Structures are given as C-alpha cells and as structure tokens.
PDB file of N, CA, C, O and CB in Angstrom:
ATOM      1  N   MET A   1      -1.556   0.467  29.826  1.00  0.00           N
ATOM      2  CA  MET A   1      -1.055  -0.722  29.639  1.00  0.00           C
ATOM      3  C   MET A   1       0.853  -0.361  29.563  1.00  0.00           C
ATOM      4  O   MET A   1       1.751  -1.102  29.963  1.00  0.00           O
ATOM      5  CB  MET A   1      -1.894  -1.407  28.147  1.00  0.00           C
ATOM      6  N   PHE A   2       0.975   0.945  28.943  1.00  0.00           N
ATOM      7  CA  PHE A   2       2.085   1.063  29.231  1.00  0.00           C
ATOM      8  C   PHE A   2       2.406   2.902  29.878  1.00  0.00           C
ATOM      9  O   PHE A   2       1.695   3.869  29.602  1.00  0.00           O
ATOM     10  CB  PHE A   2       2.807   0.499  27.877  1.00  0.00           C
ATOM     11  N   VAL A   3       3.521   2.917  30.662  1.00  0.00           N
ATOM     12  CA  VAL A   3       4.002   3.940  31.032  1.00  0.00           C
ATOM     13  C   VAL A   3       4.691   5.001  30.169  1.00  0.00           C
ATOM     14  O   VAL A   3       5.179   4.636  29.099  1.00  0.00           O
ATOM     15  CB  VAL A   3       4.646   3.558  31.824  1.00  0.00           C
ATOM     16  N   ASP A   4       4.780   6.391  30.576  1.00  0.00           N
ATOM     17  CA  ASP A   4       5.313   7.350  29.650  1.00  0.00           C
ATOM     18  C   ASP A   4       6.636   7.272  29.248  1.00  0.00           C
ATOM     19  O   ASP A   4       7.221   6.314  29.753  1.00  0.00           O
ATOM     20  CB  ASP A   4       5.167   8.527  30.106  1.00  0.00           C
ATOM     21  N   LYS A   5       7.370   8.027  28.435  1.00  0.00           N
ATOM     22  CA  LYS A   5       8.873   7.762  28.410  1.00  0.00           C
ATOM     23  C   LYS A   5       9.646   8.250  29.542  1.00  0.00           C
ATOM     24  O   LYS A   5      10.629   7.595  29.886  1.00  0.00           O
ATOM     25  CB  LYS A   5       9.477   8.349  27.236  1.00  0.00           C
ATOM     26  N   LYS A   6       9.332   9.318  30.170  1.00  0.00           N
ATOM     27  CA  LYS A   6       9.932   9.590  31.694  1.00  0.00           C
ATOM     28  C   LYS A   6      10.037   8.625  32.698  1.00  0.00           C
ATOM     29  O   LYS A   6      11.054   8.356  33.338  1.00  0.00           O
ATOM     30  CB  LYS A   6       9.199  10.525  32.371  1.00  0.00           C
ATOM     31  N   THR A   7       8.698   8.010  32.823  1.00  0.00           N
ATOM     32  CA  THR A   7       8.839   7.090  33.687  1.00  0.00           C
ATOM     33  C   THR A   7       9.677   5.847  33.467  1.00  0.00           C
ATOM     34  O   THR A   7      10.161   5.259  34.434  1.00  0.00           O
ATOM     35  CB  THR A   7       7.722   6.799  33.950  1.00  0.00           C
ATOM     36  N   LYS A   8       9.894   5.360  32.015  1.00  0.00           N
ATOM     37  CA  LYS A   8      10.389   4.094  31.706  1.00  0.00           C
ATOM     38  C   LYS A   8      12.049   4.501  31.903  1.00  0.00           C
ATOM     39  O   LYS A   8      12.796   3.656  32.398  1.00  0.00           O
ATOM     40  CB  LYS A   8       9.844   3.510  30.083  1.00  0.00           C
ATOM     41  N   LEU A   9      12.465   5.545  31.578  1.00  0.00           N
ATOM     42  CA  LEU A   9      13.797   6.166  31.514  1.00  0.00           C
ATOM     43  C   LEU A   9      14.153   6.180  33.131  1.00  0.00           C
ATOM     44  O   LEU A   9      15.238   5.655  33.380  1.00  0.00           O
ATOM     45  CB  LEU A   9      13.777   7.778  30.722  1.00  0.00           C
ATOM     46  N   GLU A  10      13.453   6.671  34.226  1.00  0.00           N
ATOM     47  CA  GLU A  10      13.485   6.753  35.503  1.00  0.00           C
ATOM     48  C   GLU A  10      13.868   5.453  35.999  1.00  0.00           C
ATOM     49  O   GLU A  10      14.715   5.270  36.873  1.00  0.00           O
ATOM     50  CB  GLU A  10      12.306   7.226  36.003  1.00  0.00           C
ATOM     51  N   ARG A  11      12.969   4.233  35.185  1.00  0.00           N
ATOM     52  CA  ARG A  11      13.053   2.963  36.008  1.00  0.00           C
ATOM     53  C   ARG A  11      14.253   2.337  35.652  1.00  0.00           C
ATOM     54  O   ARG A  11      14.872   1.792  36.565  1.00  0.00           O
ATOM     55  CB  ARG A  11      11.890   1.987  35.811  1.00  0.00           C
ATOM     56  N   LEU A  12      14.810   2.289  34.279  1.00  0.00           N
ATOM     57  CA  LEU A  12      15.806   1.932  33.786  1.00  0.00           C
ATOM     58  C   LEU A  12      17.074   2.637  34.407  1.00  0.00           C
ATOM     59  O   LEU A  12      18.168   2.074  34.377  1.00  0.00           O
ATOM     60  CB  LEU A  12      15.614   2.073  32.497  1.00  0.00           C
ATOM     61  N   GLY A  13      16.916   3.766  34.917  1.00  0.00           N
ATOM     62  CA  GLY A  13      18.072   4.211  35.723  1.00  0.00           C
ATOM     63  C   GLY A  13      18.395   3.643  37.076  1.00  0.00           C
ATOM     64  O   GLY A  13      19.543   3.528  37.504  1.00  0.00           O
ATOM     65  N   VAL A  14      17.270   3.285  37.739  1.00  0.00           N
ATOM     66  CA  VAL A  14      17.255   2.479  38.804  1.00  0.00           C
ATOM     67  C   VAL A  14      17.707   1.140  38.542  1.00  0.00           C
ATOM     68  O   VAL A  14      18.535   0.670  39.322  1.00  0.00           O
ATOM     69  CB  VAL A  14      16.048   2.467  39.327  1.00  0.00           C
ATOM     70  N   CYS A  15      17.296   0.436  37.560  1.00  0.00           N
ATOM     71  CA  CYS A  15      17.840  -0.960  37.154  1.00  0.00           C
ATOM     72  C   CYS A  15      19.274  -0.859  36.733  1.00  0.00           C
ATOM     73  O   CYS A  15      20.034  -1.825  36.804  1.00  0.00           O
ATOM     74  CB  CYS A  15      17.008  -1.602  35.952  1.00  0.00           C
ATOM     75  N   LYS A  16      19.615   0.253  36.321  1.00  0.00           N
ATOM     76  CA  LYS A  16      21.087   0.120  36.101  1.00  0.00           C
ATOM     77  C   LYS A  16      22.151   0.284  37.079  1.00  0.00           C
ATOM     78  O   LYS A  16      23.359   0.158  36.880  1.00  0.00           O
ATOM     79  CB  LYS A  16      21.402   0.930  35.225  1.00  0.00           C
ATOM     80  N   SER A  17      21.468   0.624  38.310  1.00  0.00           N
ATOM     81  CA  SER A  17      22.360   0.908  39.416  1.00  0.00           C
ATOM     82  C   SER A  17      22.171  -0.351  40.237  1.00  0.00           C
ATOM     83  O   SER A  17      22.776  -0.221  41.301  1.00  0.00           O
ATOM     84  CB  SER A  17      22.021   2.299  40.224  1.00  0.00           C
ATOM     85  N   CYS A  18      21.626  -1.393  40.152  1.00  0.00           N
ATOM     86  CA  CYS A  18      21.135  -2.346  40.897  1.00  0.00           C
ATOM     87  C   CYS A  18      21.941  -3.386  40.722  1.00  0.00           C
ATOM     88  O   CYS A  18      22.392  -3.545  39.588  1.00  0.00           O
ATOM     89  CB  CYS A  18      19.871  -2.624  40.670  1.00  0.00           C
ATOM     90  N   SER A  19      22.274  -4.232  41.667  1.00  0.00           N
ATOM     91  CA  SER A  19      23.289  -5.525  41.562  1.00  0.00           C
ATOM     92  C   SER A  19      22.585  -6.419  40.743  1.00  0.00           C
ATOM     93  O   SER A  19      23.385  -7.219  40.258  1.00  0.00           O
ATOM     94  CB  SER A  19      23.684  -6.303  43.006  1.00  0.00           C
ATOM     95  N   PHE A  20      21.392  -6.637  40.365  1.00  0.00           N
ATOM     96  CA  PHE A  20      20.772  -7.746  39.778  1.00  0.00           C
ATOM     97  C   PHE A  20      20.688  -7.242  38.040  1.00  0.00           C
ATOM     98  O   PHE A  20      20.192  -7.990  37.196  1.00  0.00           O
ATOM     99  CB  PHE A  20      19.169  -8.049  40.622  1.00  0.00           C
ATOM    100  N   TYR A  21      21.108  -6.222  37.784  1.00  0.00           N
ATOM    101  CA  TYR A  21      21.216  -5.662  36.459  1.00  0.00           C
ATOM    102  C   TYR A  21      22.516  -6.525  35.734  1.00  0.00           C
ATOM    103  O   TYR A  21      23.637  -6.710  36.208  1.00  0.00           O
ATOM    104  CB  TYR A  21      21.478  -3.919  36.577  1.00  0.00           C
ATOM    105  N   ARG A  22      22.069  -6.897  34.670  1.00  0.00           N
ATOM    106  CA  ARG A  22      22.897  -7.850  33.536  1.00  0.00           C
ATOM    107  C   ARG A  22      22.765  -7.176  32.194  1.00  0.00           C
ATOM    108  O   ARG A  22      21.682  -6.663  31.914  1.00  0.00           O
ATOM    109  CB  ARG A  22      22.247  -9.491  33.367  1.00  0.00           C
ATOM    110  N   ASN A  23      23.681  -7.132  31.409  1.00  0.00           N
ATOM    111  CA  ASN A  23      23.611  -6.461  30.310  1.00  0.00           C
ATOM    112  C   ASN A  23      24.123  -7.608  29.276  1.00  0.00           C
ATOM    113  O   ASN A  23      25.345  -7.754  29.292  1.00  0.00           O
ATOM    114  CB  ASN A  23      24.435  -5.089  30.398  1.00  0.00           C
ATOM    115  N   PHE A  24      23.542  -8.289  28.548  1.00  0.00           N
ATOM    116  CA  PHE A  24      23.903  -9.250  27.665  1.00  0.00           C
ATOM    117  C   PHE A  24      24.381  -8.751  26.244  1.00  0.00           C
ATOM    118  O   PHE A  24      24.802  -9.600  25.458  1.00  0.00           O
ATOM    119  CB  PHE A  24      22.797 -10.120  27.560  1.00  0.00           C
ATOM    120  N   MET A  25      24.344  -7.563  25.908  1.00  0.00           N
ATOM    121  CA  MET A  25      24.618  -7.024  24.389  1.00  0.00           C
ATOM    122  C   MET A  25      25.820  -7.348  23.865  1.00  0.00           C
ATOM    123  O   MET A  25      25.957  -7.578  22.664  1.00  0.00           O
ATOM    124  CB  MET A  25      24.575  -5.564  24.238  1.00  0.00           C
ATOM    125  N   LEU A  26      26.803  -7.393  24.734  1.00  0.00           N
ATOM    126  CA  LEU A  26      28.082  -7.602  23.965  1.00  0.00           C
ATOM    127  C   LEU A  26      28.435  -8.878  24.084  1.00  0.00           C
ATOM    128  O   LEU A  26      29.433  -9.111  23.402  1.00  0.00           O
ATOM    129  CB  LEU A  26      29.203  -6.785  24.372  1.00  0.00           C
ATOM    130  N   LEU A  27      28.032  -9.806  24.666  1.00  0.00           N
ATOM    131  CA  LEU A  27      28.230 -11.162  24.592  1.00  0.00           C
ATOM    132  C   LEU A  27      27.765 -11.910  23.334  1.00  0.00           C
ATOM    133  O   LEU A  27      26.854 -11.537  22.595  1.00  0.00           O
ATOM    134  CB  LEU A  27      27.633 -11.693  25.683  1.00  0.00           C
ATOM    135  N   LYS A  28      28.521 -13.029  23.188  1.00  0.00           N
ATOM    136  CA  LYS A  28      28.239 -13.699  21.837  1.00  0.00           C
ATOM    137  C   LYS A  28      27.149 -14.685  22.355  1.00  0.00           C
ATOM    138  O   LYS A  28      27.556 -15.712  22.898  1.00  0.00           O
ATOM    139  CB  LYS A  28      29.646 -14.488  21.052  1.00  0.00           C
ATOM    140  N   ARG A  29      25.685 -14.462  22.235  1.00  0.00           N
ATOM    141  CA  ARG A  29      24.591 -15.019  22.439  1.00  0.00           C
ATOM    142  C   ARG A  29      23.597 -15.165  21.328  1.00  0.00           C
ATOM    143  O   ARG A  29      23.842 -14.483  20.332  1.00  0.00           O
ATOM    144  CB  ARG A  29      24.128 -14.430  23.385  1.00  0.00           C
ATOM    145  N   PRO A  30      22.634 -15.840  21.299  1.00  0.00           N
ATOM    146  CA  PRO A  30      21.754 -15.846  20.089  1.00  0.00           C
ATOM    147  C   PRO A  30      20.966 -14.469  20.307  1.00  0.00           C
ATOM    148  O   PRO A  30      20.676 -14.095  21.443  1.00  0.00           O
ATOM    149  CB  PRO A  30      20.710 -17.262  19.992  1.00  0.00           C
ATOM    150  N   LYS A  31      20.679 -13.832  19.318  1.00  0.00           N
ATOM    151  CA  LYS A  31      20.017 -12.576  19.426  1.00  0.00           C
ATOM    152  C   LYS A  31      18.858 -12.543  20.396  1.00  0.00           C
ATOM    153  O   LYS A  31      18.758 -11.585  21.163  1.00  0.00           O
ATOM    154  CB  LYS A  31      19.559 -12.182  18.128  1.00  0.00           C
ATOM    155  N   ILE A  32      17.972 -13.532  20.411  1.00  0.00           N
ATOM    156  CA  ILE A  32      16.815 -13.463  21.277  1.00  0.00           C
ATOM    157  C   ILE A  32      17.388 -12.985  22.470  1.00  0.00           C
ATOM    158  O   ILE A  32      16.970 -11.908  22.897  1.00  0.00           O
ATOM    159  CB  ILE A  32      16.041 -14.775  21.470  1.00  0.00           C
ATOM    160  N   GLU A  33      18.348 -13.639  23.143  1.00  0.00           N
ATOM    161  CA  GLU A  33      18.767 -13.690  24.322  1.00  0.00           C
ATOM    162  C   GLU A  33      19.689 -12.414  24.732  1.00  0.00           C
ATOM    163  O   GLU A  33      20.227 -12.302  25.834  1.00  0.00           O
ATOM    164  CB  GLU A  33      19.396 -14.943  24.429  1.00  0.00           C
ATOM    165  N   ARG A  34      19.798 -11.360  23.552  1.00  0.00           N
ATOM    166  CA  ARG A  34      20.578 -10.138  23.891  1.00  0.00           C
ATOM    167  C   ARG A  34      19.752  -9.037  24.564  1.00  0.00           C
ATOM    168  O   ARG A  34      18.567  -8.778  24.350  1.00  0.00           O
ATOM    169  CB  ARG A  34      21.206  -9.571  22.630  1.00  0.00           C
ATOM    170  N   GLY A  35      20.561  -8.459  25.386  1.00  0.00           N
ATOM    171  CA  GLY A  35      19.714  -7.147  25.896  1.00  0.00           C
ATOM    172  C   GLY A  35      19.941  -7.245  27.315  1.00  0.00           C
ATOM    173  O   GLY A  35      20.488  -8.251  27.768  1.00  0.00           O
ATOM    174  N   ALA A  36      19.493  -6.086  28.225  1.00  0.00           N
ATOM    175  CA  ALA A  36      19.879  -5.969  29.463  1.00  0.00           C
ATOM    176  C   ALA A  36      18.347  -6.604  30.167  1.00  0.00           C
ATOM    177  O   ALA A  36      17.188  -6.414  29.799  1.00  0.00           O
ATOM    178  CB  ALA A  36      20.420  -4.297  29.823  1.00  0.00           C
ATOM    179  N   ARG A  37      18.973  -7.527  31.469  1.00  0.00           N
ATOM    180  CA  ARG A  37      17.915  -8.272  31.996  1.00  0.00           C
ATOM    181  C   ARG A  37      18.093  -8.095  33.515  1.00  0.00           C
ATOM    182  O   ARG A  37      19.123  -7.633  34.006  1.00  0.00           O
ATOM    183  CB  ARG A  37      17.932  -9.782  31.505  1.00  0.00           C
ATOM    184  N   CYS A  38      16.976  -8.510  34.259  1.00  0.00           N
ATOM    185  CA  CYS A  38      17.118  -8.558  35.527  1.00  0.00           C
ATOM    186  C   CYS A  38      17.551  -9.782  35.895  1.00  0.00           C
ATOM    187  O   CYS A  38      17.057 -10.668  35.197  1.00  0.00           O
ATOM    188  CB  CYS A  38      16.071  -8.212  36.138  1.00  0.00           C
ATOM    189  N   ALA A  39      18.354 -10.191  36.805  1.00  0.00           N
ATOM    190  CA  ALA A  39      19.094 -11.413  37.089  1.00  0.00           C
ATOM    191  C   ALA A  39      18.072 -12.126  38.377  1.00  0.00           C
ATOM    192  O   ALA A  39      18.207 -13.291  38.752  1.00  0.00           O
ATOM    193  CB  ALA A  39      20.867 -10.997  37.589  1.00  0.00           C
ATOM    194  N   ASP A  40      17.165 -11.270  38.876  1.00  0.00           N
ATOM    195  CA  ASP A  40      16.444 -11.991  39.526  1.00  0.00           C
ATOM    196  C   ASP A  40      15.092 -12.500  39.286  1.00  0.00           C
ATOM    197  O   ASP A  40      14.648 -13.522  39.810  1.00  0.00           O
ATOM    198  CB  ASP A  40      16.473 -11.512  40.381  1.00  0.00           C
ATOM    199  N   CYS A  41      14.364 -11.635  38.352  1.00  0.00           N
ATOM    200  CA  CYS A  41      13.113 -12.242  37.819  1.00  0.00           C
ATOM    201  C   CYS A  41      13.324 -12.559  36.416  1.00  0.00           C
ATOM    202  O   CYS A  41      12.297 -12.854  35.803  1.00  0.00           O
ATOM    203  CB  CYS A  41      11.891 -11.328  37.970  1.00  0.00           C
ATOM    204  N   LYS A  42      14.662 -12.569  35.616  1.00  0.00           N
ATOM    205  CA  LYS A  42      14.975 -12.961  34.457  1.00  0.00           C
ATOM    206  C   LYS A  42      14.248 -11.921  33.172  1.00  0.00           C
ATOM    207  O   LYS A  42      14.735 -11.976  32.043  1.00  0.00           O
ATOM    208  CB  LYS A  42      14.549 -14.471  34.469  1.00  0.00           C
ATOM    209  N   CYS A  43      13.265 -11.152  33.413  1.00  0.00           N
ATOM    210  CA  CYS A  43      12.584 -10.570  32.616  1.00  0.00           C
ATOM    211  C   CYS A  43      13.727  -9.350  31.581  1.00  0.00           C
ATOM    212  O   CYS A  43      14.868  -9.052  31.931  1.00  0.00           O
ATOM    213  CB  CYS A  43      11.364  -9.958  33.595  1.00  0.00           C
ATOM    214  N   PHE A  44      13.148  -8.914  30.520  1.00  0.00           N
ATOM    215  CA  PHE A  44      13.970  -8.187  29.526  1.00  0.00           C
ATOM    216  C   PHE A  44      13.557  -6.689  30.234  1.00  0.00           C
ATOM    217  O   PHE A  44      12.376  -6.433  30.466  1.00  0.00           O
ATOM    218  CB  PHE A  44      13.494  -8.485  27.686  1.00  0.00           C
ATOM    219  N   LEU A  45      14.688  -5.693  30.563  1.00  0.00           N
ATOM    220  CA  LEU A  45      14.120  -4.676  31.325  1.00  0.00           C
ATOM    221  C   LEU A  45      13.553  -3.676  30.239  1.00  0.00           C
ATOM    222  O   LEU A  45      12.692  -2.874  30.603  1.00  0.00           O
ATOM    223  CB  LEU A  45      15.191  -4.027  32.339  1.00  0.00           C
ATOM    224  N   ASP A  46      13.953  -3.677  29.027  1.00  0.00           N
ATOM    225  CA  ASP A  46      13.286  -2.637  28.106  1.00  0.00           C
ATOM    226  C   ASP A  46      11.815  -2.926  27.915  1.00  0.00           C
ATOM    227  O   ASP A  46      11.054  -2.021  27.575  1.00  0.00           O
ATOM    228  CB  ASP A  46      13.972  -2.605  26.681  1.00  0.00           C
ATOM    229  N   ALA A  47      11.388  -4.171  28.127  1.00  0.00           N
ATOM    230  CA  ALA A  47       9.954  -4.249  28.139  1.00  0.00           C
ATOM    231  C   ALA A  47       9.475  -4.135  29.430  1.00  0.00           C
ATOM    232  O   ALA A  47       8.457  -3.446  29.496  1.00  0.00           O
ATOM    233  CB  ALA A  47       9.458  -5.429  27.564  1.00  0.00           C
ATOM    234  N   LYS A  48       9.903  -4.617  30.553  1.00  0.00           N
ATOM    235  CA  LYS A  48       9.436  -4.554  31.813  1.00  0.00           C
ATOM    236  C   LYS A  48       9.204  -3.098  32.417  1.00  0.00           C
ATOM    237  O   LYS A  48       8.237  -2.769  33.103  1.00  0.00           O
ATOM    238  CB  LYS A  48      10.342  -5.300  32.589  1.00  0.00           C
ATOM    239  N   THR A  49      10.138  -2.389  32.084  1.00  0.00           N
ATOM    240  CA  THR A  49      10.191  -1.060  32.463  1.00  0.00           C
ATOM    241  C   THR A  49       9.049  -0.169  31.693  1.00  0.00           C
ATOM    242  O   THR A  49       8.738   0.985  31.988  1.00  0.00           O
ATOM    243  CB  THR A  49      11.633  -0.559  32.183  1.00  0.00           C
ATOM    244  N   SER A  50       8.602  -0.816  30.840  1.00  0.00           N
ATOM    245  CA  SER A  50       7.480  -0.031  30.056  1.00  0.00           C
ATOM    246  C   SER A  50       6.140  -0.004  30.235  1.00  0.00           C
ATOM    247  O   SER A  50       5.267   0.762  29.826  1.00  0.00           O
ATOM    248  CB  SER A  50       7.472  -0.328  28.919  1.00  0.00           C
ATOM    249  N   LEU A  51       6.122  -1.319  31.162  1.00  0.00           N
ATOM    250  CA  LEU A  51       4.740  -1.474  31.304  1.00  0.00           C
ATOM    251  C   LEU A  51       4.152  -1.202  32.875  1.00  0.00           C
ATOM    252  O   LEU A  51       4.859  -1.296  33.878  1.00  0.00           O
ATOM    253  CB  LEU A  51       4.438  -2.925  30.809  1.00  0.00           C
ATOM    254  N   THR A  52       2.796  -0.867  32.879  1.00  0.00           N
ATOM    255  CA  THR A  52       2.031  -0.893  34.153  1.00  0.00           C
ATOM    256  C   THR A  52       2.167  -1.721  35.194  1.00  0.00           C
ATOM    257  O   THR A  52       2.405  -2.910  34.985  1.00  0.00           O
ATOM    258  CB  THR A  52       0.923  -1.026  33.942  1.00  0.00           C
ATOM    259  N   LYS A  53       2.061  -1.315  36.242  1.00  0.00           N
ATOM    260  CA  LYS A  53       1.496  -2.469  37.287  1.00  0.00           C
ATOM    261  C   LYS A  53       0.691  -3.647  37.020  1.00  0.00           C
ATOM    262  O   LYS A  53       0.947  -4.840  37.185  1.00  0.00           O
ATOM    263  CB  LYS A  53       0.712  -1.909  38.178  1.00  0.00           C
ATOM    264  N   GLU A  54      -0.388  -3.025  36.550  1.00  0.00           N
ATOM    265  CA  GLU A  54      -1.582  -4.141  36.084  1.00  0.00           C
ATOM    266  C   GLU A  54      -1.161  -4.989  35.131  1.00  0.00           C
ATOM    267  O   GLU A  54      -1.727  -6.080  35.081  1.00  0.00           O
ATOM    268  CB  GLU A  54      -2.880  -3.540  35.471  1.00  0.00           C
ATOM    269  N   PHE A  55      -0.029  -4.678  34.116  1.00  0.00           N
ATOM    270  CA  PHE A  55       0.497  -5.657  33.279  1.00  0.00           C
ATOM    271  C   PHE A  55       1.664  -6.193  33.716  1.00  0.00           C
ATOM    272  O   PHE A  55       2.411  -6.529  32.797  1.00  0.00           O
ATOM    273  CB  PHE A  55       0.676  -5.221  32.067  1.00  0.00           C
ATOM    274  N   PHE A  56       2.051  -6.376  34.766  1.00  0.00           N
ATOM    275  CA  PHE A  56       3.379  -6.980  35.462  1.00  0.00           C
ATOM    276  C   PHE A  56       4.606  -6.088  35.184  1.00  0.00           C
ATOM    277  O   PHE A  56       5.640  -6.538  34.690  1.00  0.00           O
ATOM    278  CB  PHE A  56       3.734  -8.519  34.886  1.00  0.00           C
ATOM    279  N   GLY A  57       4.452  -4.953  35.487  1.00  0.00           N
ATOM    280  CA  GLY A  57       5.484  -4.142  35.097  1.00  0.00           C
ATOM    281  C   GLY A  57       5.938  -3.620  36.608  1.00  0.00           C
ATOM    282  O   GLY A  57       5.635  -2.491  36.993  1.00  0.00           O
ATOM    283  N   LYS A  58       6.783  -4.664  37.525  1.00  0.00           N
ATOM    284  CA  LYS A  58       6.715  -4.170  38.806  1.00  0.00           C
ATOM    285  C   LYS A  58       8.164  -4.645  39.125  1.00  0.00           C
ATOM    286  O   LYS A  58       8.574  -5.705  38.650  1.00  0.00           O
ATOM    287  CB  LYS A  58       5.447  -4.727  39.760  1.00  0.00           C
ATOM    288  N   CYS A  59       8.923  -3.884  39.909  1.00  0.00           N
ATOM    289  CA  CYS A  59      10.286  -4.163  40.060  1.00  0.00           C
ATOM    290  C   CYS A  59      10.125  -5.470  41.178  1.00  0.00           C
ATOM    291  O   CYS A  59       9.447  -5.241  42.179  1.00  0.00           O
ATOM    292  CB  CYS A  59      11.214  -2.713  40.606  1.00  0.00           C
ATOM    293  N   PRO A  60      10.691  -6.723  41.030  1.00  0.00           N
ATOM    294  CA  PRO A  60      10.651  -7.924  42.284  1.00  0.00           C
ATOM    295  C   PRO A  60      11.517  -7.337  43.409  1.00  0.00           C
ATOM    296  O   PRO A  60      11.661  -8.159  44.314  1.00  0.00           O
ATOM    297  CB  PRO A  60      11.376  -9.583  41.796  1.00  0.00           C
ATOM    298  N   LYS A  61      11.998  -6.430  43.581  1.00  0.00           N
ATOM    299  CA  LYS A  61      12.636  -5.737  44.602  1.00  0.00           C
ATOM    300  C   LYS A  61      12.041  -4.425  45.240  1.00  0.00           C
ATOM    301  O   LYS A  61      12.509  -3.772  46.173  1.00  0.00           O
ATOM    302  CB  LYS A  61      13.842  -5.461  44.110  1.00  0.00           C
ATOM    303  N   ASN A  62      10.991  -4.217  44.570  1.00  0.00           N
ATOM    304  CA  ASN A  62      10.250  -3.131  45.083  1.00  0.00           C
ATOM    305  C   ASN A  62      11.031  -1.913  45.117  1.00  0.00           C
ATOM    306  O   ASN A  62      10.996  -1.190  46.113  1.00  0.00           O
ATOM    307  CB  ASN A  62       9.751  -3.421  46.377  1.00  0.00           C
ATOM    308  N   LYS A  63      11.821  -1.595  43.975  1.00  0.00           N
ATOM    309  CA  LYS A  63      12.754  -0.494  43.742  1.00  0.00           C
ATOM    310  C   LYS A  63      11.868   0.793  43.085  1.00  0.00           C
ATOM    311  O   LYS A  63      11.882   1.955  43.493  1.00  0.00           O
ATOM    312  CB  LYS A  63      14.010  -1.043  42.698  1.00  0.00           C
ATOM    313  N   TRP A  64      11.123   0.265  41.989  1.00  0.00           N
ATOM    314  CA  TRP A  64      10.141   1.060  41.617  1.00  0.00           C
ATOM    315  C   TRP A  64       8.743   0.505  41.435  1.00  0.00           C
ATOM    316  O   TRP A  64       7.825   1.248  41.087  1.00  0.00           O
ATOM    317  CB  TRP A  64      10.544   1.612  40.539  1.00  0.00           C
TER     318      TRP A  64
END
C-alpha cells in the first residue's frame, strides 16, 4: 500500500519541479486546505507520493 521513504522523497522532488506543483502552506486558508497539491489532479502530494500504483499513487502526467 505504501512505498518506501526514498521513493516518496524522489517523487516529491519530481513534483516540486513540475509546473502543476502548488504549495498552499503559507496562504491564509482553512487548515484542511493547506499543503502541497497537484494543480492537475488536486491531490495532496504528501499522501499521493506515499501510495503504490495499486492504491492510486500515480502521477497524472506520468512523471513518476
């Protein structure tokens, strides 16, 4: 269900260099809406990069 820590960090690195990367941590938003997200699929990246492909852990742009 979950990938190892190294894989997750590699995926986050790819996401941070992507044009669809959005980080809402510093904006004044409700706590539930804060964090790094993908502008394409709207997923929270901390969760998405942790999951295996069988559990929807796949980049919508096939970057990882």
